[in-house]
C-alpha positions in Angstrom: 24.8 -27.2 -61.8 26.5 -24.1 -63.2 27.5 -21.3 -60.9 25.1 -18.9 -62.5 22.2 -21.4 -62.0 23.2 -21.7 -58.3 23.4 -17.9 -57.9 19.9 -17.6 -59.6 18.5 -20.2 -57.2 20.1 -18.4 -54.2 18.7 -15.0 -55.3 15.2 -16.5 -55.8 15.4 -18.0 -52.3 16.4 -14.6 -50.9 13.6 -12.8 -52.7 11.1 -15.3 -51.5 12.3 -15.1 -47.9 12.0 -11.3 -48.0 8.5 -11.4 -49.4 7.4 -13.9 -46.8 8.9 -11.8 -44.0 7.1 -8.7 -45.3 3.8 -10.5 -45.2 4.5 -11.6 -41.6 6.2 -8.5 -40.2 5.9 -4.7 -40.4 8.2 -2.0 -39.2 6.3 1.0 -37.8 7.7 4.4 -36.8 6.0 5.9 -33.7 4.5 9.3 -34.3 3.3 11.4 -31.3 3.6 11.0 -27.6 0.6 8.9 -26.6 2.8 5.9 -25.7 5.5 7.8 -23.7 7.5 6.8 -21.8 7.4 3.3 -23.3 7.7 4.5 -26.9 9.0 7.9 -28.0 8.3 9.8 -31.2 10.6 8.4 -33.9 11.1 5.0 -32.3 10.7 2.1 -34.7 9.0 -1.1 -33.7 8.7 -4.5 -35.2 5.1 -5.6 -35.5 4.0 -9.2 -36.2 1.0 -9.1 -38.4 -1.7 -11.4 -37.3 -4.8 -13.0 -38.7 -7.4 -13.7 -36.0 -4.7 -14.4 -33.5 -5.8 -13.8 -29.9 -4.4 -10.7 -28.3 -4.1 -10.2 -24.5 -4.2 -7.5 -22.0 -0.8 -5.7 -22.0 0.0 -6.4 -25.7 0.9 -3.3 -27.7 -1.1 -3.2 -31.0 -0.9 -1.3 -34.2 -4.4 -0.6 -35.5 -6.5 1.7 -37.5 -8.1 4.6 -35.5 -11.7 5.5 -36.2 -10.4 8.2 -38.7 -8.4 5.5 -40.6 -4.9 6.6 -39.3 -2.5 4.0 -38.0 -2.0 4.1 -34.2 -0.2 2.2 -31.6 -1.8 1.5 -28.1 -1.8 -1.0 -25.3 -4.6 -3.5 -24.8 -6.4 -2.7 -21.6 -9.3 -5.1 -21.9 -10.5 -7.8 -24.4 -14.0 -9.3 -25.0 -15.5 -10.6 -21.8 -13.3 -8.4 -19.5 -14.6 -5.6 -17.3 -14.7 -2.2 -18.9 -12.2 0.1 -17.2 -13.9 2.9 -15.3 -12.1 5.6 -17.4 -13.7 4.1 -20.5 -17.2 3.4 -19.2 -18.6 6.9 -19.8 -18.1 6.7 -23.6 -19.5 3.2 -23.8 -22.9 3.9 -22.4 -22.1 2.5 -19.0 -21.4 -1.0 -20.4 -19.8 -3.3 -17.8 -18.3 -5.9 -20.0 -16.3 -5.6 -23.3 -18.5 -7.0 -26.0 -17.4 -9.8 -28.4 -15.1 -8.7 -31.2 -14.1 -5.5 -29.3 -11.1 -4.2 -27.5 -10.3 -1.4 -25.1 -7.0 0.3 -26.2 -5.2 2.9 -24.1 -2.0 4.9 -24.6 0.6 4.8 -21.9 0.9 8.6 -22.0 -1.3 11.1 -20.2 -2.4 12.8 -23.5 -3.5 9.9 -25.5 -6.4 9.7 -27.9 -7.7 6.2 -27.2 -10.7 4.3 -25.9 -11.4 6.9 -23.3 -12.6 9.1 -26.2 -13.5 6.5 -28.9 -15.0 3.7 -26.9 -14.5 0.2 -28.0 -12.2 -0.6 -31.0 -13.2 -3.5 -33.2 -10.6 -6.2 -33.1 -10.7 -6.5 -36.8 -9.1 -3.1 -37.1 -5.8 -4.4 -35.7 -2.8 -4.9 -37.9 -0.6 -6.7 -35.5 1.2 -7.0 -32.2 4.5 -5.2 -31.4 7.2 -7.8 -30.8 10.1 -5.4 -30.0 11.5 -1.9 -30.2 14.2 -1.6 -32.9 17.4 0.2 -32.0 19.5 2.1 -34.6 22.1 -0.7 -34.5 19.4 -3.3 -35.1 18.2 -1.5 -38.2 21.8 -1.2 -39.6 22.1 -5.0 -39.4 18.8 -5.8 -41.0 
């Protein structure tokens, strides 16, 4: 095999790897203070996209808010769990999170989340945060 053919194959493999990684992962920049102190405005996080993968209490999710904007919040309750007391007033007093729904809360004290919106449909989630990216991590990627 000629050197140009080997280089073309290597380039094609690299392009394929990048395309597959982009389908599986997403880098998101945090906007706002709703996840402080865990995440600060400007922090960048790596999010693993998921398709119907189960999420658990404590996971940090990227999802679409009711107005369509992307947001990042922590899972406080999943379907079948007890509805947190702070959320119950906006859910009509429901005691249990219904199937296909999540309760998402920000870590910060001034967070727009399920305390105002109620349940969030699980199908609005884009993925689960896997790690916070540092500036040095981004330089090496």
